C-alpha positions in Angstrom: 33.9 -19.8 12.9 32.8 -20.1 9.2 30.5 -17.7 7.4 27.8 -20.3 7.4 27.9 -20.7 11.1 28.0 -16.9 11.7 24.9 -16.4 9.5 22.9 -19.2 11.1 19.8 -17.9 12.9 19.7 -18.3 16.7 18.0 -21.4 18.1 14.2 -21.1 18.2 12.8 -20.1 21.6 9.5 -21.5 22.8 7.3 -20.0 25.5 6.6 -22.5 28.2 2.9 -23.1 28.8 3.5 -24.1 32.4 0.5 -26.5 32.5 2.5 -29.1 34.4 3.3 -26.5 37.0 -0.4 -25.7 37.3 -1.3 -29.4 37.7 1.3 -29.8 40.5 0.0 -26.7 42.3 -3.5 -28.0 42.0 -2.5 -31.3 43.6 -1.0 -29.3 46.5 -4.1 -27.2 46.8 -6.4 -30.2 47.0 -4.1 -32.0 49.5 -4.0 -28.9 51.8 -7.8 -28.7 51.7 -8.2 -32.4 52.5 -5.6 -32.1 55.3 -7.7 -29.2 56.9 -10.8 -31.3 56.6 -9.2 -34.3 58.3 -7.7 -32.0 61.0 -11.1 -30.7 61.9 -12.4 -34.2 62.4 -9.5 -35.3 64.5 -9.8 -32.2 66.7 -13.5 -32.4 67.2 -14.1 -36.2 67.3 -10.7 -37.8 67.5 -11.2 -39.6 64.2 -10.9 -38.9 60.5 -14.3 -37.8 59.0 -15.9 -40.8 57.2 -16.5 -38.7 54.1 -12.9 -37.3 53.9 -12.1 -39.5 50.9 -15.3 -38.4 49.1 -14.6 -34.8 49.8 -11.0 -35.1 48.5 -12.1 -37.0 45.4 -14.9 -34.4 44.7 -12.6 -31.4 45.0 -9.9 -33.2 43.1 -12.3 -34.0 40.2 -13.5 -30.4 40.0 -9.9 -29.2 39.9 -8.9 -31.7 37.3 -11.8 -30.8 35.0 -11.0 -27.1 35.3 -7.3 -27.9 34.6 -8.2 -29.8 31.5 -10.4 -27.0 30.2 -7.5 -24.6 30.7 -4.9 -27.0 29.2 -6.8 -27.4 25.9 -8.5 -24.1 25.5 -6.2 -21.6 27.2 -2.8 -23.3 27.2 -0.8 -20.1 27.7 -2.8 -18.9 30.7 -1.2 -17.9 34.0 -0.4 -21.1 35.9 -1.2 -19.6 39.3 -4.7 -18.3 38.9 -6.6 -21.7 39.0 -4.6 -23.3 41.9 -5.1 -20.2 44.1 -8.8 -20.2 43.4 -9.1 -24.0 44.2 -7.1 -23.5 47.4 -9.2 -20.6 48.6 -12.4 -22.4 47.7 -11.2 -25.6 49.5 -10.2 -23.6 52.7 -13.6 -22.0 52.6 -15.4 -25.3 52.5 -13.2 -26.5 55.5 -14.1 -23.5 57.6 -17.8 -23.7 56.8 -17.7 -27.4 57.6 -16.0 -26.7 60.9 -18.7 -24.1 61.8 -21.4 -26.5 60.8 -20.3 -28.8 63.6 -21.5 -26.1 66.1 -24.9 -25.8 64.4 -26.1 -29.3 63.6 -29.5 -28.1 62.5 -28.1 -25.7 59.9 -25.5 -27.3 57.7 -24.1 -24.9 55.0 -21.1 -26.9 53.7 -23.1 -29.3 51.5 -24.9 -26.4 49.9 -21.7 -24.5 49.4 -20.1 -27.5 47.7 -23.1 -27.6 45.3 -22.6 -23.9 44.5 -18.9 -24.4 44.1 -19.6 -27.2 41.6 -21.8 -24.9 39.7 -19.2 -22.2 39.8 -16.5 -24.6 38.4 -19.0 -25.7 35.7 -19.5 -22.1 34.6 -15.7 -21.5 34.8 -15.2 -24.4 32.4 -18.0 -23.1 30.1 -16.5 -19.6 30.0 -13.0 -20.9 29.2 -14.2 -23.3 26.5 -16.8 -21.1 24.8 -15.2 -17.7 25.1 -12.2 -18.0 22.7 -11.4 -14.2 22.7 -12.1 -11.7 25.5 -12.6 -9.0 23.0 -15.9 -10.5 22.0 -17.3 -9.1 25.3 -16.7 -5.6 24.0 -19.5 -6.0 21.5 -22.1 -6.5 24.3 -21.2 -3.5 26.4 -24.6 -1.9 26.4 -26.4 -5.3 26.8 -24.2 -5.8 29.8 -25.1 -2.6 31.5 -28.8 -3.1 30.8 -28.7 -6.6 32.3 -26.7 -5.3 35.3 -29.3 -2.6 36.0 -32.2 -5.1 35.8 -30.4 -7.5 38.1 -29.9 -4.7 40.7 -33.5 -3.4 40.5 -35.3 -6.7 40.7 -34.5 -7.4 44.4 -36.4 -4.2 45.4 -39.6 -6.1 44.9 -38.7 -8.9 47.3 -38.7 -8.9 51.1 -35.7 -7.5 52.9 -33.3 -9.9 54.6 -31.3 -8.6 57.6 -32.3 -5.0 56.7 -31.2 -5.2 53.0 -33.2 -5.9 49.8 -30.5 -7.7 47.9 -31.9 -11.2 47.7 -34.3 -13.0 45.3 -36.0 -15.9 47.0 -38.1 -18.3 44.9 -39.2 -21.3 46.9 -36.2 -22.8 48.6 -33.8 -21.1 46.1 -32.2 -17.8 46.9 -29.4 -15.8 45.2 -28.0 -12.3 45.1 -28.2 -10.8 41.6 -25.9 -7.9 42.5 -23.0 -10.3 42.6 -23.4 -11.0 38.9 -24.0 -7.3 38.1 -20.5 -6.3 39.2 -19.0 -8.4 36.4 -21.4 -6.9 33.8 -20.6 -3.4 35.0 -16.9 -4.0 34.8 -17.3 -5.1 31.2 -19.3 -2.0 30.4 -16.9 0.4 32.1 -14.0 -1.3 30.3 -15.6 -1.1 26.9 -16.7 2.5 27.3 -13.5 3.8 28.7 -11.5 1.9 26.0 -13.6 3.5 23.3 -13.2 7.0 24.8 -9.7 6.8 26.3 -8.2 9.6 24.4 -11.1 12.0 24.9 -11.1 11.3 28.6 -7.4 11.9 29.0 -6.8 14.9 26.7 -10.0 16.9 26.4 -12.1 19.0 28.7 -11.4 22.0 30.9 -8.8 22.5 33.7 -9.9 23.3 37.2 -7.0 24.2 39.5 -4.5 21.3 38.9 -7.1 18.8 37.6 -8.2 18.4 34.0 -11.8 17.2 33.6 -13.2 15.6 30.4 -16.2 17.2 28.7 -19.6 16.3 29.9 -20.5 14.7 26.6 -17.7 12.1 27.1 -17.9 11.6 30.9 -21.7 12.0 31.2 -23.0 8.6 30.1 -20.6 6.5 32.3 -21.2 8.8 35.3 -24.9 8.5 34.8 -24.8 4.7 34.8 -22.6 4.7 37.9 -24.9 7.1 39.8 -28.0 5.0 38.9 -26.3 1.9 40.1 -25.2 3.4 43.4 -28.7 5.0 43.9 -30.4 1.6 43.5 -28.0 0.0 45.9 -28.5 2.7 48.5 -32.3 2.2 48.2 -31.7 -1.5 48.8 -29.3 -0.7 51.7 -26.6 -2.7 50.0 -23.9 -0.3 51.0 -21.1 -2.8 50.7 -21.7 -3.3 47.0 -22.2 0.5 46.5 -18.7 1.0 47.9 -17.4 -1.8 45.6 -18.9 -0.1 42.5 -17.6 3.3 43.5 -14.1 1.9 44.0 -14.3 0.0 40.7 -15.4 3.1 38.8 -12.6 5.3 40.2 -9.9 2.6 39.7 -10.8 2.0 36.1 -11.1 5.7 35.3 -7.6 6.2 36.7 -6.2 3.3 34.7 -7.9 4.6 31.5 -6.7 8.2 31.8 -3.5 7.8 33.8 -4.5 10.9 35.8 -3.9 10.6 39.6 -6.3 13.5 40.2 -9.1 11.0 39.8 -7.9 9.1 42.9 -8.0 12.4 44.9 -11.5 13.2 43.6 -12.6 9.7 44.4 -11.4 9.8 48.0 -13.0 13.2 48.5 -16.4 12.0 47.1 -16.2 8.8 49.2 -15.6 10.8 52.4 -18.5 13.1 51.6 -20.8 10.2 50.8 -19.8 8.2 53.9 -20.6 11.2 56.1 -23.9 11.8 54.5 -25.1 8.2 54.4 -23.8 7.6 57.9 -25.8 10.6 59.2 -29.1 9.9 57.3 -29.3 6.1 57.2 -30.1 4.5 60.6 -28.8 1.0 59.6 -25.4 2.5 58.5 -25.3 4.8 61.5 -25.6 1.9 63.9 -22.7 0.1 62.1 -20.6 3.3 62.4 -21.4 3.5 66.1 -20.4 -0.2 66.6 -17.1 0.5 64.8 -16.4 3.6 66.9 -16.9 1.7 70.1 -17.3 -2.1 69.6 -17.4 -2.7 73.4 -20.2 -0.3 74.1 -22.8 -3.2 74.4 -20.5 -4.9 77.0 -20.3 -1.7 79.1 -24.1 -1.4 78.9 -24.5 -5.0 80.3 -25.9 -6.4 77.0 -23.0 -8.7 76.2 -20.5 -8.5 73.3 -21.8 -7.7 69.8 -20.6 -9.3 66.6 -17.7 -7.0 66.1 -16.5 -7.4 69.7 -16.7 -11.2 69.3 -14.7 -11.0 66.1 -12.0 -9.0 67.8 -11.9 -11.5 70.7 -11.5 -14.3 68.2 -8.5 -12.7 66.5 -7.0 -12.0 69.9 -7.5 -15.7 71.0 -5.8 -17.0 67.9 -2.5 -15.3 68.5 0.4 -16.0 66.2 -0.2 -19.8 65.5 -3.9 -20.1 66.2 -5.8 -22.5 68.4 -6.0 -25.2 65.7 -8.8 -26.0 63.3 -11.9 -27.0 65.3 -10.6 -25.7 68.6 -11.9 -22.1 68.4 -15.1 -20.4 69.5 -15.9 -18.0 66.7 -19.4 -19.4 66.4 -20.2 -17.0 69.3 -20.3 -14.3 66.7 -23.7 -15.5 65.7 -25.6 -16.0 62.4 -22.9 -14.2 60.4 -20.1 -16.4 61.5 -20.2 -18.4 58.2 -20.6 -15.4 56.0 -19.6 -11.9 56.9 -17.2 -12.9 59.8 -15.7 -16.2 58.5 -12.3 -14.5 58.4 -12.5 -14.3 62.2 -12.6 -18.1 62.3 -9.5 -18.2 60.1 -7.8 -15.7 62.4 -8.7 -17.6 65.6 -7.9 -21.2 64.5 -5.1 -20.5 62.0 -3.6 -17.6 63.8 -1.9 -14.5 62.4 0.4 -16.8 60.3 -2.5 -18.6 58.6 -4.4 -15.3 58.2 -1.4 -13.7 56.6 -1.1 -16.6 54.2 -4.7 -16.3 53.1 -4.3 -12.5 52.5 -1.1 -13.2 50.5 -3.1 -15.7 48.4 -5.6 -12.9 47.6 -2.8 -10.5 46.9 -1.1 -12.9 44.5 -4.4 -13.5 42.7 -5.0 -9.8 42.3 -1.4 -9.1 41.2 -1.5 -11.8 38.5 -4.8 -10.3 37.2 -3.2 -6.9 37.0 -0.1 -8.4 35.3 -2.2 -10.1 32.7 -4.0 -6.9 31.9 -0.8 -4.8 31.7 0.8 -7.2 29.3 -2.0 -6.8 26.7 -2.0 -4.4 23.8 -5.7 -3.8 23.5 -7.2 -1.2 25.9 -10.4 -3.2 26.5 -8.5 -6.3 27.6 -6.3 -4.3 29.8 -9.2 -2.4 31.5 -11.4 -5.5 31.9 -8.5 -7.5 33.6 -7.7 -4.6 35.9 -11.4 -4.1 36.7 -12.0 -7.8 37.6 -8.9 -7.9 39.7 -9.9 -4.7 41.4 -13.2 -6.2 42.3 -11.5 -8.9 44.3 -9.0 -6.4 45.8 -11.7 -4.0 47.0 -13.8 -6.8 48.4 -11.0 -8.3 50.4 -10.0 -4.9 51.8 -13.5 -3.9 52.7 -14.3 -7.2 54.4 -11.0 -7.7 56.2 -11.1 -4.1 57.3 -14.6 -4.5 58.7 -14.1 -7.6 60.7 -10.8 -6.3 62.2 -12.3 -3.0 63.2 -10.3 -0.9 60.7 -13.4 0.4 58.9 -17.2 0.0 59.5 -18.8 -3.3 58.6 -20.4 -3.5 55.1 -22.0 -7.0 55.0 -20.1 -8.3 52.0 -18.9 -11.9 51.5 -15.2 -12.8 51.5 -14.4 -14.2 48.0 -14.4 -18.0 47.9 -14.2 -18.3 51.7 -17.6 -17.2 53.0 -20.9 -19.0 52.7 -22.8 -17.6 49.7 -23.7 -19.4 46.5 -23.9 -16.2 44.3 -20.6 -15.0 45.6 -18.6 -18.2 44.9 -20.2 -18.6 41.4 -19.3 -15.0 40.5 -15.8 -15.4 41.7 -15.2 -18.5 39.6 -16.5 -16.5 36.6 -14.0 -13.7 37.4 -11.2 -16.2 37.5 -12.3 -17.7 34.2 -12.2 -14.3 32.5 -8.8 -13.5 34.0 -7.5 -16.8 32.7 -8.8 -16.0 29.2 -7.1 -12.6 29.3 -3.8 -14.0 30.6 -3.8 -16.6 27.8 -4.2 -13.8 25.3 -1.4 -11.8 27.0 1.1 -14.7 27.0 0.3 -16.5 23.7 3.0 -16.0 20.9 2.0 -13.7 18.1 1.0 -15.4 14.8 4.1 -14.1 13.0 6.3 -15.7 15.6 4.5 -19.0 15.9 5.9 -20.5 12.7 9.5 -19.9 13.7 9.1 -20.7 17.3 10.5 -17.3 18.3 9.0 -15.3 21.2 7.8 -11.8 20.6 7.6 -10.0 23.9 5.1 -7.1 24.7 6.3 -3.6 24.2 8.8 -2.4 26.9 6.2 -0.1 28.6 3.8 -3.0 29.1 6.2 -5.9 29.4 6.1 -8.1 32.5 9.2 -8.5 34.7 11.5 -11.1 33.3 11.7 -14.5 34.8 8.2 -14.4 36.4 5.2 -16.3 35.1 7.0 -17.4 31.9 
């Protein structure tokens, strides 16, 4: 080997954008959704639904537009986030359409498709207009003010099913608390990032736990307590639990102190006992959870939770098949709170496990994007947004399977609920923006084509997502 050859630089490496992989997965997601739609029609009527082509074309167009936005504005984004969201949204539309066949006078699938279109539109707007996630840090206090306003406004509107969480104007209704959770995640991330060192290394030590000073911890605790108090007044205890979990998780990630997890679990237990004893609406849900078959023993027939458990049992391992179940017996919440029971009955344990794995993969990729970032705000906001999805899935799945009491939340992307599906699309858009920042080559490496990896302590496992 000559001296010239020995001194020659190594060949330039290029980080794959993986947009072709994303497009291929989107095609599979759309085809799976269309197959489910056709399967429902064949099972119920023995024929392919006449609008199956229109449904597939509409879902495919939305997926294509979202893909183009990512391809041109976030080319280094994680290639799994968008396909998972499209698949979950498509499965949700299929399940809602299937339940609509049992309630001809109340069709929710067309409305859900409109909300999904709006959600994808906002997804595209967020990806195109928000070029750097760090811009959100400038609006931390604007975000928390807007979140508090959104949570307070429903108090002045009539209660729906015992909770004041809806705003109804004419024929339009939406749940502002769904949007507030994103704004609070941005505020928590910005505040914790700005005070990370003070939270982790100052304060006094009590037993084995070191607590920050009140001057540092006070403002964020105050905002959190106000948020939870408002939600308790509105009887929106599911969102209260979500905000509590979000606060504890982000505080732990910001400080790295496991003591916050212990404190959070202790406070959650105390709060659950207190609210369960003092709030009749919550107390009745706890009683249903303790004995879901009590109404059957009393001769009043099975309640919603009992019907949900029956649906899971009837599904077995492989399920009854799309369109062949009876989860509509759950009642008015079959398309919203209990839609997971339809998946469990008609897709079986195998299909339900696949759905849960999709959620797990979506959350894991969100965590991965955050941990690969160098800036504390981006890391915290990614972890916070992914934690929102994780807590929601755990709380809802735990409620409908009898693991924990019911909370009345909507399963992300699957359940009927316009505000929920729009909010979840915004969350995916922000995760895509963060993942693009995490994977994009640094400016000093762009000219030579070399890849500069994140620091070892934050680097992603090799061979995955690259």
